[in-house]
Structure formats: C-alpha cells, structure tokens
N, C-alpha and C positions, 0 to 999 in steps of 0.2 A: 619564498622569502629571499631577498637579496643579501641579508645579513650585512648591511652597510651601516657603518657608524660615522656620523658627521658632526662637526662642531658648527653651531650657529651662533652668530654674534648679533646682539640687538642694542639699540640706542634708546634709553629711557630719557625722554625730553619733557620737561615741565615748563610751561610758560609762566609769566608773572601773574597771571590770573589763576594759577594752580590747576591748569588743564593739561592733560597728557596728550602727547602726539601719538596718533594711531594711524595705521595704513590698512586698507582692505587688500588682502593678498590676491594677486592675479595668477599665481602659479602654485602647484603643490610644493610642500605639504601645506595644508590649511587654506587652499584656494577658496576665496569667498569669505574667509574669516578675517576679523580685525585683530591686529597685533601691533607691537612696537615695531618701528622700522628695523630691518635687519636682514641677514642672509648668511651664506656660507663663508666660513673662514677659508681662505685659499692657502694652499701649501706654501710655507715660507713667509706668510703675511703675519704681521704683528696684530694682536687683537684690537689695539687702539686704531690702527690704520683701517682694519676691516670695518670697525664700528663707524668711523667717520666717513668712509667710502660709501657704505650702505645707506647711511643717513642722508648723505647728499644725493646719491643716485635716486633714492625713493621719494625724497621730499624737497630737495634743493636747499635744505637747512644745513648750516654749518654751526659747530659748537665746540666747546672745550670739555673733554672727558675728565670726570672727577674721580672715578674709581668704579670698581665692580660693585653693583648693587643687588644683583639677583642671579642665581644659578638654578636651572630647571632642566627638564628634558621632555622630549616627545618620543614615545616608544612606538614600535610598529602597531598599526591598526588604531592609533589615536584618532586618525582621520581616514575617511574612505580613500582607499588606494595608496595609503602611505605604508611602505614596508621598510622604511629606514628608521634608525635610532639616532636621534639628535640630542647632543648635549648642548644646552643653551647658556650662554654667558652674556648677561646684559650689563652695560656700562651706563652709569648716570652721566648725562651730558647737559651742561649748561648752554642754552642756545645763544648764539650771537645774533641770529635773525629769527623771525617767526613767520615770515611769508612762505606759505606752503605751496609747492608746485609738484603734484604727483608725477612720478616718472618710473621707468623700468618696471619693476615687479608690483608697483602699487596701482590698483585700479582707482582708488580714492585715498585721500589723506587729509588730516586736519587735527586740530586740537579739540579735545572733548573733556567734559566734566568728569572728574574721577567718580562722582556719585551716579553718573548716567552715561556709561560708555555705550557705543553702538553694539549691535549684535548681528550675527553670532560673533563671539570673541573666542580666541584660542584659549584652551585651559591654562597654559602657562601665563598668558597675559592676564587672565582673570585672577589667578593667584597673586601675581605681581601687584595688581591694582588693590587687592585686599590688603597686602602688606603695606603699601604706600598709605592707604586710608587709615590703617591702624596707627601710623606714626604722624598723622597730621596734627599740627598744633594750631589752634584757632588764631587767625590773624598773621600766621607766619608763612613765609614763602616756603613751599614744600621742599625745594632743593636744600634750603638751610637745615630743615629738620632731618632730611635724608643723609646729609653729609656725615652725620654721626654713625651711620650704618654702612658706609662704603668700605670695601677692602681697597687698599692702595693699588695704584696702577702697577702693572708688572715692573719689577726692578726698582720700585719706589720712586719712579721718575715723575716729574711734573711735565705736563704737556703744554706746549705753546704753539700758537698758530704760525705756520711757516709762511 
C-alpha cells in the first residue's frame, strides 16, 4: 500500500431540467465508473480554480461556483487497484453553458436524470445523488433548493467570471 492521501475536487452541475452532469471516468481511481466531473487538487491551487479547471477540461462546461455542497472520501480498496485515500470536496456550480464535450479523463459525459443515473456509479456520487434527491422540491430548480445547504466558498468570497 502506498499510503498516499490526496484531495479530489468535484463539480456538481445541475441543468434547468434538474439533470446532473456526470462523466464516465477514463483513469483510476474508479476507471469505468460514473461520477461528477473532477480530479486532483494541485499543490498551491485554490479549490475553486481546481473545480472550474476540471469541469472545463472534462466537459467543456463553464459555470459559477456557489459553495461546497458535499464532502466524502474514497479509501484504499474501494475500487480495484486503488491504494490511495482521497478526501473529496464537491462544489455546487451553476452552469453558464450546457453543451457537453467530453475531454481529458472523461470517456463519456452528459446530463442524466437524478432518478436514473447511469451505472456503475462511484459510491460517493451515489451518496451525493441520494442527498440531492432528498432535498428536491417539486417544481423547483434543484440548484435553488440546494443553495440552502452549501457551505460558503473559502474566504466567504463571491466568484465572478474573469
């Protein structure tokens, strides 16, 4: 076992039809599994920058981060061949565009119904979707319902598109 601890950053993106953006991972950990777009936090990189970078690299989508919506982890042996421990921090992101073009680590990408996500799905993403579905309000845009549950962005800052 390598005894490596890494931080993973994900983007939770919901479109106006209340579908969640998911990617089919092309590399370990979780190769072949569906998850929210995301990847490693690089040393010295702000979590907001990492979230938006990974989102655009994997799906070509740009958005506005609203806050931290989910924290989870992947521990060694959660997936075949995975001997790392990942702490996962997911930010809720309001999309500026919804045209998906898979890239880099994503074999496939698209928006999927919260009630019928593709499989296999990563355990952390499955738990996240259950959390989101629990807070759905009939007829309401999911992002509006979830805004009540986000932790503020680090430093309490608002994010604007540069």
